[in-house]
Each structure stands twice: as structure tokens, then as C-alpha cells.
One Martini backbone bead per residue (centre of mass of N, CA, C, O) as a GRO file, in nm:
protein
  408
    1MET     BB    1  11.130   6.843  -9.335
    2PRO     BB    2  10.966   6.599  -9.462
    3THR     BB    3  10.936   6.421  -9.747
    4LEU     BB    4  10.684   6.387  -9.985
    5THR     BB    5  10.582   6.075 -10.104
    6ALA     BB    6  10.424   5.824 -10.258
    7SER     BB    7  10.505   5.598 -10.054
    8SER     BB    8  10.407   5.757  -9.791
    9LEU     BB    9  10.090   5.728  -9.878
   10ILE     BB   10  10.119   5.435  -9.823
   11PRO     BB   11  10.019   5.197  -9.651
   12SER     BB   12  10.212   4.976  -9.481
   13SER     BB   13  10.043   4.711  -9.550
   14PHE     BB   14  10.094   4.778  -9.889
   15ARG     BB   15  10.381   4.765  -9.909
   16GLY     BB   16  10.552   4.586 -10.173
   17LEU     BB   17  10.357   4.551 -10.384
   18PRO     BB   18  10.293   4.477 -10.685
   19SER     BB   19  10.173   4.624 -10.972
   20VAL     BB   20   9.936   4.429 -11.027
   21VAL     BB   21   9.784   4.493 -10.766
   22TRP     BB   22   9.745   4.801 -10.823
   23THR     BB   23   9.592   4.767 -11.086
   24ILE     BB   24   9.350   4.612 -10.968
   25PHE     BB   25   9.274   4.825 -10.762
   26ALA     BB   26   9.214   5.056 -10.963
   27GLY     BB   27   9.011   4.897 -11.140
   28THR     BB   28   8.809   4.840 -10.910
   29ILE     BB   29   8.725   5.125 -10.855
   30VAL     BB   30   8.616   5.184 -11.135
   31ASN     BB   31   8.415   4.947 -11.141
   32ARG     BB   32   8.252   5.027 -10.876
   33LEU     BB   33   8.137   5.294 -10.993
   34GLY     BB   34   7.939   5.092 -11.182
   35TYR     BB   35   7.742   5.007 -10.925
   36LEU     BB   36   7.432   5.153 -10.986
   37VAL     BB   37   7.184   4.991 -11.086
   38THR     BB   38   7.112   4.782 -10.865
   39PRO     BB   39   7.014   4.977 -10.628
   40PHE     BB   40   6.798   5.109 -10.865
   41LEU     BB   41   6.620   4.887 -11.003
   42VAL     BB   42   6.340   4.913 -10.876
   43PHE     BB   43   6.294   5.207 -10.974
   44PHE     BB   44   6.330   5.154 -11.276
   45LEU     BB   45   6.101   4.944 -11.307
   46ALA     BB   46   5.874   5.130 -11.210
   47ALA     BB   47   5.917   5.343 -11.440
   48ARG     BB   48   5.841   5.097 -11.656
   49GLY     BB   49   5.582   4.936 -11.519
   50VAL     BB   50   5.671   4.730 -11.316
   51THR     BB   51   5.571   4.503 -11.112
   52GLY     BB   52   5.622   4.342 -10.822
   53ALA     BB   53   5.613   4.050 -10.934
   54GLU     BB   54   5.805   4.108 -11.180
   55THR     BB   55   6.051   4.201 -11.021
   56SER     BB   56   6.127   3.920 -10.902
   57TYR     BB   57   6.236   3.804 -11.168
   58VAL     BB   58   6.474   3.997 -11.204
   59LEU     BB   59   6.608   3.950 -10.927
   60GLY     BB   60   6.639   3.644 -10.960
   61ALA     BB   61   6.827   3.659 -11.206
   62LEU     BB   62   7.048   3.816 -11.064
   63GLY     BB   63   7.110   3.595 -10.850
   64THR     BB   64   7.171   3.358 -11.044
   65GLY     BB   65   7.423   3.482 -11.182
   66ASN     BB   66   7.598   3.467 -10.910
   67LEU     BB   67   7.619   3.144 -10.948
   68LEU     BB   68   7.736   3.109 -11.242
   69GLY     BB   69   7.987   3.291 -11.286
   70PRO     BB   70   8.206   3.172 -11.090
   71ALA     BB   71   8.218   2.887 -11.213
   72VAL     BB   72   8.307   2.980 -11.495
   73GLY     BB   73   8.549   3.163 -11.416
   74GLY     BB   74   8.729   2.944 -11.289
   75ILE     BB   75   8.767   2.771 -11.543
   76LEU     BB   76   8.871   2.992 -11.739
   77ALA     BB   77   9.120   3.082 -11.575
   78ASP     BB   78   9.259   2.792 -11.617
   79ARG     BB   79   9.219   2.756 -11.932
   80ILE     BB   80   9.266   3.068 -12.075
   81GLY     BB   81   9.288   3.276 -11.841
   82ARG     BB   82   9.267   3.564 -11.663
   83ARG     BB   83   9.248   3.795 -11.869
   84PRO     BB   84   9.030   3.688 -12.068
   85THR     BB   85   8.812   3.652 -11.850
   86MET     BB   86   8.789   3.949 -11.768
   87LEU     BB   87   8.711   4.055 -12.049
   88ILE     BB   88   8.455   3.894 -12.089
   89GLY     BB   89   8.304   3.999 -11.837
   90LEU     BB   90   8.317   4.309 -11.886
   91ILE     BB   91   8.199   4.321 -12.174
   92GLY     BB   92   7.941   4.161 -12.117
   93ALA     BB   93   7.827   4.349 -11.892
   94SER     BB   94   7.817   4.605 -12.062
   95ALA     BB   95   7.618   4.499 -12.276
   96ALA     BB   96   7.391   4.425 -12.067
   97GLN     BB   97   7.322   4.709 -11.982
   98GLY     BB   98   7.203   4.794 -12.254
   99ALA     BB   99   6.989   4.567 -12.267
  100LEU     BB  100   6.828   4.653 -12.017
  101PHE     BB  101   6.749   4.941 -12.109
  102LEU     BB  102   6.616   4.824 -12.397
  103ALA     BB  103   6.417   4.642 -12.285
  104PRO     BB  104   6.070   4.564 -12.357
  105GLY     BB  105   6.055   4.339 -12.122
  106VAL     BB  106   6.064   4.131 -11.857
  107TRP     BB  107   6.222   3.887 -11.987
  108THR     BB  108   6.449   4.061 -12.110
  109MET     BB  109   6.535   4.180 -11.841
  110ALA     BB  110   6.607   3.912 -11.704
  111ALA     BB  111   6.825   3.828 -11.908
  112ALA     BB  112   7.006   4.076 -11.865
  113ALA     BB  113   7.047   4.038 -11.560
  114LEU     BB  114   7.181   3.764 -11.581
  115LEU     BB  115   7.425   3.865 -11.753
  116ILE     BB  116   7.538   4.074 -11.565
  117SER     BB  117   7.603   3.882 -11.322
  118ALA     BB  118   7.753   3.655 -11.470
  119ALA     BB  119   7.975   3.826 -11.604
  120GLY     BB  120   8.072   3.991 -11.357
  121SER     BB  121   8.139   3.717 -11.175
  122THR     BB  122   8.391   3.617 -11.352
  123VAL     BB  123   8.616   3.814 -11.253
  124SER     BB  124   8.704   3.743 -10.957
  125PRO     BB  125   8.851   3.468 -10.990
  126ALA     BB  126   9.069   3.583 -11.181
  127ALA     BB  127   9.175   3.807 -10.996
  128TYR     BB  128   9.249   3.627 -10.755
  129ALA     BB  129   9.445   3.445 -10.914
  130LEU     BB  130   9.638   3.674 -11.004
  131LEU     BB  131   9.721   3.752 -10.718
  132ALA     BB  132   9.838   3.471 -10.644
  133ASP     BB  133  10.057   3.478 -10.870
  134ALA     BB  134  10.205   3.759 -10.769
  135VAL     BB  135  10.214   3.632 -10.474
  136ASP     BB  136  10.290   3.520 -10.185
  137SER     BB  137  10.157   3.378  -9.902
  138GLU     BB  138  10.242   3.619  -9.708
  139ARG     BB  139  10.087   3.851  -9.911
  140ARG     BB  140   9.786   3.778  -9.974
  141ARG     BB  141   9.623   3.920  -9.762
  142ARG     BB  142   9.708   4.207  -9.850
  143ALA     BB  143   9.605   4.190 -10.140
  144TYR     BB  144   9.305   4.131 -10.064
  145ALA     BB  145   9.266   4.379  -9.886
  146LEU     BB  146   9.314   4.584 -10.111
  147PHE     BB  147   9.085   4.491 -10.288
  148GLY     BB  148   8.862   4.546 -10.074
  149TRP     BB  149   8.924   4.847 -10.048
  150GLY     BB  150   8.848   4.918 -10.339
  151VAL     BB  151   8.554   4.833 -10.318
  152ASN     BB  152   8.479   5.038 -10.090
  153ILE     BB  153   8.555   5.295 -10.229
  154GLY     BB  154   8.375   5.264 -10.479
  155THR     BB  155   8.106   5.223 -10.323
  156ALA     BB  156   8.102   5.492 -10.171
  157VAL     BB  157   8.098   5.673 -10.423
  158ALA     BB  158   7.852   5.539 -10.565
  159GLY     BB  159   7.637   5.617 -10.355
  160VAL     BB  160   7.649   5.920 -10.426
  161LEU     BB  161   7.636   5.914 -10.739
  162GLY     BB  162   7.367   5.762 -10.779
  163GLY     BB  163   7.171   5.970 -10.655
  164TYR     BB  164   7.246   6.202 -10.847
  165LEU     BB  165   7.180   6.058 -11.123
  166ALA     BB  166   6.887   5.952 -11.074
  167ALA     BB  167   6.763   6.247 -11.058
  168ARG     BB  168   6.860   6.284 -11.389
  169GLY     BB  169   6.860   5.981 -11.485
  170TYR     BB  170   6.885   5.644 -11.548
  171TRP     BB  171   7.076   5.645 -11.798
  172LEU     BB  172   7.332   5.732 -11.641
  173LEU     BB  173   7.383   5.467 -11.494
  174PHE     BB  174   7.438   5.297 -11.750
  175VAL     BB  175   7.673   5.460 -11.862
  176VAL     BB  176   7.865   5.430 -11.620
  177ASP     BB  177   7.871   5.126 -11.600
  178ALA     BB  178   7.971   5.061 -11.888
  179GLY     BB  179   8.219   5.250 -11.886
  180SER     BB  180   8.373   5.128 -11.641
  181MET     BB  181   8.407   4.843 -11.760
  182LEU     BB  182   8.568   4.934 -12.012
  183ALA     BB  183   8.797   5.067 -11.854
  184TYR     BB  184   8.892   4.808 -11.713
  185ALA     BB  185   8.944   4.648 -11.971
  186LEU     BB  186   9.172   4.835 -12.068
  187VAL     BB  187   9.358   4.786 -11.829
  188VAL     BB  188   9.386   4.481 -11.870
  189ALA     BB  189   9.495   4.491 -12.168
  190VAL     BB  190   9.749   4.691 -12.104
  191ARG     BB  191   9.866   4.617 -11.789
  192LEU     BB  192   9.828   4.306 -11.796
  193LYS     BB  193   9.963   3.999 -11.697
  194ASP     BB  194   9.947   3.636 -11.788
  195PRO     BB  195  10.089   3.358 -11.677
  196LYS     BB  196   9.881   3.150 -11.776
  197GLY     BB  197   9.864   3.251 -12.077
  198GLU     BB  198  10.189   3.202 -12.125
  199THR     BB  199  10.117   2.893 -12.066
  200SER     BB  200  10.094   2.606 -12.278
  201ARG     BB  201  10.184   2.387 -12.097
  202GLU     BB  202  10.075   2.089 -11.979
  203THR     BB  203  10.041   1.948 -11.688
  204SER     BB  204  10.006   1.668 -11.500
  205GLU     BB  205   9.800   1.791 -11.302
  206GLU     BB  206   9.597   1.888 -11.514
  207LYS     BB  207   9.538   1.612 -11.634
  208LYS     BB  208   9.437   1.480 -11.370
  209ASP     BB  209   9.209   1.711 -11.293
  210GLY     BB  210   9.128   1.872 -11.518
  211ILE     BB  211   8.860   2.135 -11.568
  212GLY     BB  212   8.707   2.096 -11.318
  213TYR     BB  213   8.585   2.057 -10.966
  214GLY     BB  214   8.730   1.799 -10.858
  215VAL     BB  215   8.977   1.927 -10.710
  216VAL     BB  216   8.792   2.045 -10.484
  217LEU     BB  217   8.610   1.794 -10.403
  218ARG     BB  218   8.884   1.634 -10.302
  219ASP     BB  219   8.911   1.861 -10.082
  220ARG     BB  220   8.854   1.837  -9.753
  221LEU     BB  221   8.940   2.113  -9.640
  222ALA     BB  222   8.776   2.288  -9.833
  223LEU     BB  223   8.497   2.149  -9.753
  224LEU     BB  224   8.514   2.279  -9.465
  225LEU     BB  225   8.567   2.587  -9.513
  226LEU     BB  226   8.354   2.696  -9.715
  227PRO     BB  227   8.096   2.665  -9.536
  228LEU     BB  228   8.202   2.847  -9.307
  229PHE     BB  229   8.229   3.097  -9.480
  230GLY     BB  230   7.933   3.096  -9.576
  231VAL     BB  231   7.799   3.156  -9.305
  232GLN     BB  232   7.946   3.426  -9.258
  233LEU     BB  233   7.841   3.557  -9.524
  234PHE     BB  234   7.543   3.538  -9.456
  235VAL     BB  235   7.546   3.718  -9.207
  236TYR     BB  236   7.660   3.966  -9.354
  237SER     BB  237   7.426   3.985  -9.577
  238LEU     BB  238   7.203   4.089  -9.378
  239THR     BB  239   7.289   4.393  -9.401
  240GLU     BB  240   7.138   4.424  -9.691
  241VAL     BB  241   6.830   4.298  -9.611
  242ALA     BB  242   6.748   4.320  -9.295
  243LEU     BB  243   6.817   4.606  -9.208
  244PRO     BB  244   6.602   4.762  -9.374
  245LEU     BB  245   6.361   4.623  -9.233
  246ALA     BB  246   6.425   4.723  -8.946
  247VAL     BB  247   6.411   5.022  -9.004
  248HIS     BB  248   6.121   5.024  -9.106
  249ASP     BB  249   5.986   4.885  -8.845
  250SER     BB  250   6.088   5.143  -8.663
  251GLY     BB  251   5.990   5.411  -8.831
  252LEU     BB  252   6.211   5.479  -9.027
  253SER     BB  253   6.383   5.618  -9.267
  254PRO     BB  254   6.572   5.559  -9.548
  255ALA     BB  255   6.799   5.759  -9.459
  256VAL     BB  256   6.907   5.582  -9.229
  257TYR     BB  257   7.024   5.360  -9.405
  258GLY     BB  258   7.216   5.545  -9.556
  259ALA     BB  259   7.375   5.624  -9.301
  260MET     BB  260   7.471   5.337  -9.231
  261ALA     BB  261   7.631   5.295  -9.493
  262ALA     BB  262   7.825   5.531  -9.436
  263VAL     BB  263   7.948   5.425  -9.176
  264ASN     BB  264   8.068   5.172  -9.297
  265ALA     BB  265   8.245   5.301  -9.517
  266ILE     BB  266   8.419   5.482  -9.336
  267LEU     BB  267   8.539   5.266  -9.152
  268VAL     BB  268   8.669   5.083  -9.366
  269VAL     BB  269   8.843   5.293  -9.516
  270ALA     BB  270   8.996   5.401  -9.255
  271LEU     BB  271   9.084   5.109  -9.101
  272GLN     BB  272   9.193   4.871  -9.274
  273PRO     BB  273   9.501   4.928  -9.312
  274PHE     BB  274   9.566   4.923  -9.002
  275ALA     BB  275   9.454   4.646  -8.931
  276THR     BB  276   9.631   4.480  -9.123
  277ALA     BB  277   9.901   4.561  -8.991
  278ARG     BB  278   9.839   4.470  -8.690
  279LEU     BB  279   9.721   4.160  -8.764
  280SER     BB  280   9.954   4.008  -8.930
  281ARG     BB  281  10.097   3.864  -8.668
  282PHE     BB  282   9.856   3.687  -8.661
  283PRO     BB  283   9.664   3.435  -8.690
  284GLN     BB  284   9.434   3.414  -8.933
  285LEU     BB  285   9.201   3.235  -8.806
  286ALA     BB  286   9.183   3.392  -8.542
  287VAL     BB  287   9.098   3.657  -8.675
  288GLN     BB  288   8.853   3.548  -8.823
  289GLY     BB  289   8.701   3.460  -8.566
  290ALA     BB  290   8.683   3.739  -8.435
  291GLY     BB  291   8.542   3.885  -8.671
  292GLY     BB  292   8.297   3.692  -8.697
  293THR     BB  293   8.189   3.752  -8.412
  294LEU     BB  294   8.142   4.052  -8.454
  295ILE     BB  295   7.939   4.024  -8.682
  296ALA     BB  296   7.730   3.854  -8.532
  297GLY     BB  297   7.686   4.056  -8.300
  298GLY     BB  298   7.606   4.304  -8.471
  299VAL     BB  299   7.361   4.178  -8.613
  300ALA     BB  300   7.207   4.101  -8.350
  301LEU     BB  301   7.178   4.401  -8.244
  302THR     BB  302   6.949   4.483  -8.434
  303GLY     BB  303   6.719   4.356  -8.248
  304LEU     BB  304   6.763   4.606  -8.026
  305ALA     BB  305   6.697   4.819  -8.227
  306ASP     BB  306   6.499   5.163  -8.233
  307SER     BB  307   6.734   5.359  -8.325
  308VAL     BB  308   6.988   5.535  -8.440
  309ALA     BB  309   7.184   5.456  -8.215
  310GLY     BB  310   7.141   5.148  -8.224
  311PHE     BB  311   7.222   5.106  -8.523
  312THR     BB  312   7.503   5.225  -8.501
  313VAL     BB  313   7.622   5.018  -8.308
  314SER     BB  314   7.583   4.770  -8.489
  315VAL     BB  315   7.748   4.875  -8.731
  316VAL     BB  316   8.016   4.914  -8.588
  317VAL     BB  317   8.063   4.620  -8.506
  318TRP     BB  318   8.045   4.481  -8.796
  319SER     BB  319   8.259   4.666  -8.926
  320LEU     BB  320   8.498   4.573  -8.754
  321GLY     BB  321   8.481   4.283  -8.853
  322GLU     BB  322   8.533   4.349  -9.151
  323VAL     BB  323   8.816   4.466  -9.105
  324VAL     BB  324   8.950   4.212  -8.977
  325VAL     BB  325   8.883   3.993  -9.228
  326ALA     BB  326   9.039   4.112  -9.447
  327GLY     BB  327   9.158   3.872  -9.689
  328ILE     BB  328   9.162   3.588  -9.551
  329ALA     BB  329   8.985   3.381  -9.699
  330ALA     BB  330   9.115   3.413  -9.981
  331GLY     BB  331   9.403   3.345  -9.884
  332VAL     BB  332   9.351   3.059  -9.781
  333VAL     BB  333   9.246   2.943 -10.048
  334ALA     BB  334   9.503   3.006 -10.213
  335ASN     BB  335   9.697   2.825 -10.031
  336LEU     BB  336   9.543   2.550 -10.105
  337ALA     BB  337   9.607   2.586 -10.398
  338PRO     BB  338   9.702   2.485 -10.677
  339ALA     BB  339   9.839   2.652 -10.933
  340HIS     BB  340   9.642   2.517 -11.163
  341ALA     BB  341   9.365   2.583 -10.951
  342ARG     BB  342   9.302   2.881 -10.861
  343GLY     BB  343   9.047   2.953 -11.016
  344ARG     BB  344   8.860   2.728 -10.892
  345TYR     BB  345   8.892   2.805 -10.597
  346GLN     BB  346   8.785   3.097 -10.642
  347GLY     BB  347   8.520   3.006 -10.764
  348ALA     BB  348   8.419   2.858 -10.510
  349PHE     BB  349   8.429   3.107 -10.328
  350SER     BB  350   8.245   3.293 -10.498
  351TRP     BB  351   8.004   3.098 -10.490
  352THR     BB  352   7.968   3.108 -10.186
  353TRP     BB  353   7.905   3.409 -10.182
  354GLY     BB  354   7.657   3.396 -10.371
  355LEU     BB  355   7.493   3.195 -10.196
  356ALA     BB  356   7.480   3.371  -9.942
  357ARG     BB  357   7.324   3.606 -10.070
  358PHE     BB  358   7.086   3.440 -10.173
  359ALA     BB  359   7.000   3.335  -9.892
  360ALA     BB  360   6.946   3.613  -9.769
  361LEU     BB  361   6.724   3.698  -9.978
  362THR     BB  362   6.545   3.445  -9.901
  363LEU     BB  363   6.571   3.308  -9.617
  364GLY     BB  364   6.608   3.564  -9.450
  365VAL     BB  365   6.343   3.705  -9.530
  366ALA     BB  366   6.154   3.471  -9.457
  367ALA     BB  367   6.226   3.458  -9.156
  368TYR     BB  368   6.147   3.750  -9.086
  369THR     BB  369   5.837   3.735  -9.196
  370THR     BB  370   5.746   3.448  -9.055
  371LEU     BB  371   5.917   3.394  -8.776
  372GLY     BB  372   6.084   3.644  -8.713
  373PRO     BB  373   6.334   3.850  -8.617
  374SER     BB  374   6.452   3.697  -8.366
  375VAL     BB  375   6.529   3.438  -8.517
  376LEU     BB  376   6.738   3.565  -8.706
  377TRP     BB  377   6.929   3.692  -8.491
  378TRP     BB  378   6.993   3.427  -8.341
  379THR     BB  379   7.101   3.274  -8.583
  380ALA     BB  380   7.334   3.465  -8.644
  381LEU     BB  381   7.482   3.433  -8.374
  382VAL     BB  382   7.517   3.124  -8.363
  383ALA     BB  383   7.624   3.060  -8.650
  384GLY     BB  384   7.860   3.265  -8.660
  385THR     BB  385   8.011   3.170  -8.406
  386ALA     BB  386   8.042   2.868  -8.479
  387ALA     BB  387   8.199   2.914  -8.745
  388ALA     BB  388   8.436   3.065  -8.620
  389LEU     BB  389   8.531   2.838  -8.426
  390ALA     BB  390   8.567   2.617  -8.646
  391THR     BB  391   8.786   2.766  -8.800
  392VAL     BB  392   8.998   2.771  -8.574
  393ALA     BB  393   9.014   2.452  -8.545
  394LEU     BB  394   9.177   2.442  -8.843
  395THR     BB  395   9.464   2.557  -8.814
  396ALA     BB  396   9.657   2.311  -8.818
  397ARG     BB  397   9.573   2.206  -9.100
  398VAL     BB  398   9.639   2.461  -9.260
  399ASN     BB  399   9.939   2.485  -9.180
  400ALA     BB  400  10.027   2.207  -9.287
  401ARG     BB  401   9.942   2.256  -9.580
  402THR     BB  402  10.110   2.509  -9.637
  403ALA     BB  403  10.387   2.383  -9.574
  404HIS     BB  404  10.367   2.168  -9.797
  405GLU     BB  405  10.340   2.360 -10.040
  406LEU     BB  406  10.610   2.510  -9.994
  407ALA     BB  407  10.792   2.259 -10.014
  408ALA     BB  408  10.684   2.183 -10.310
   0.00000   0.00000   0.00000
């Protein structure tokens, strides 16, 4: 009978990754367990007597913070180091959770919500940059896929935990959120080393590029790829905002949307490690294009669904696409970045992600309610598929750039 060891329990696609990657993976799970307040924020605000119009101010502030945080986080990650930036973001977001719970009025709630999202979103560029520092270009996709797997594991558990705690008092959500962020901060402080923070000598490249985002804005290939990734992220983000509207308009209960979220979480957590292992032998952008097309098709299928079975089919299709693309976009961006600018490149990528979600919340919902659902679903299909194909078309340029960076 074969002996069961710790290494044998690790999916083959993630074996051989350094300890820093596993530390960030574990910390991310802990951190994601604390993303409980945001899904229940509307209910919390209603319990505090905040009206529907006033709620939009708080939610708008929350979305705005997701645009500010990544830009600041990318600069700080390159300027003061990955580890200090992560600590600033985690501790700041934890303090903001307490401020939101204790806020006496709508505008103080909006300010606290802005700080929660801005501080929290400074963490990801630094974490992404630290992962890029820790592994070579061949293993970055696996490292980022593991990071994404941790996000999904934590989110899946948080979905169950949040409903349980909310029924017993919203204050419990805030306690768990703040506590989990402080726990991750402790892991970062004790377990992580920051190569960037340990290097005090400024290189000639850093002097030439400065501390802002000029280094990214001068990169023509990055300026082509980031908008294409942004369109695909916008289409994926519709699953968070337009899918609930479609379920509601079909006359189904909110529990159906909860079930669809559970289907997505189960598929991603169960399949992602195996998909990463099987697809790693294929060109990254070709896989990204195939997965992006699946996501676009799955989201568009929502427009044909009017029953639990129909919505389940659409969720399964775009969930498979999510599994396929795991880790690729962040890995490609990391491979394009000079070593001294990895934080800013990941900041630009995280900002693209934040902008995509913000656009889905605003433009996506507006298109659904004013132009009609069919316009939104057709737009998702055409735009998502076109962006996926355009991404594949850049394969030769990305490969040439990566080979040049490796040679340098």
C-alpha cells in the first residue's frame, strides 16, 4: 500500500513551487474568509436605516476605491517593497472595517467604504509582484493559478460562513473581516521575505523610468494586451451583476442565484488544479483565447435561460472558461515587466480588473435596464470573443518579448 505523504496531497500542477508561493496561498485563503461584509453590505445599510438612494453613494465609494488602490499599490510595491505595501493595505483595510461599522452617517460610511476597497486592493499588486520575484517565467502561470485557487477556496467558504453569521448579527461579519486581515498581516510580517525591500541600491533602469506608470505607458505591447484583458474581465464580471438580474427577472428566488454561485465555486475549486496541469503544455495565449471564448459564450447563454436548468448550463460553461484561463493573464503581464517595475505592471493589471468590474456595475447594469437584456448578452458574446481572438493574435509578439527578457 503506497504511503500517503504531504507532497502526494498537493496537485501535480502546483508541486515544486517555493515556500513563499504557498505562504501567500495560505494567507490568501485566510484573507478571503474575511470578504464577508461586501456581499451583505446592502442588507447592513438597510438595517441602519440607509435609503436606496443613499446606498448608491456607499456602493459607488466602494467601487471607486477599487480603482485607486491598485494604482497606489503598484507604485508602493516598487518604491518601498512588496511586504510593507501588503502590510499597509491589510492593516488599513482592517481599521476601515471598524470605521464602517461605527460610522454615524451616510458620508462617513462612504468614506470608510472607500478606504476599505482602496486599502484592500493595494495588496494584490504587491502580492503578484512578490510571486513574480519568487518564480521564473516558466512557473509563473502555475503560481498565479494557485493564488487564484486560494481566492476561490476562501470565497466558497466565506459564502457559507457569511450567511450563517449575518443571521446572528452583522457585527460578526465585521469582526471576522477585520480579524482575517490582521491574521494575514501577521503571516506577511513573520513568514515573508521581500527581495525588493532588501535591495536598497537604485538601478539605472529605475532612475530612467522614475516611480510612476510611465514605464507601463511606454510599453506598446502592454498597452495592447491590458485593454484586451480588460474586455474579457468585463464580460466575466457580468456574472456578478447581470446574472442576479436575469435570475430575478425570470421569476426565480434569490436562493437560485446562491445555488448558481455554489455551482461555480465547486467547479473551479475541483477542476482548476487538474486543468492547469493538463493545459500547461499548450501556448498560454491560445489557452487564454479558448477560455475567454468559453466565458463569453457562457455569459451569453444566460440570455436564453429561464429555468434553473438553463442557468446551470450557462454557469457551467463560463465556469469552465474561468478554470481554463486561471493564472494566464497575470503571468503574461509579469513576463512583460522589467524586474524593477513588476509592482507597477501588476498595479496596471489590477487597475484594469477594477475598471472592468466598475464598468460591469455601471455600464453593464445600465445596458441591461435601458437597452434590454438581449443587447447586453450579444455585446458580451461579440466583445468577449473578439478580445479573445485578438489576444491570440499577439502570441508571436509576446513570445518574442519574453525570449528577449530571458536573454537579457
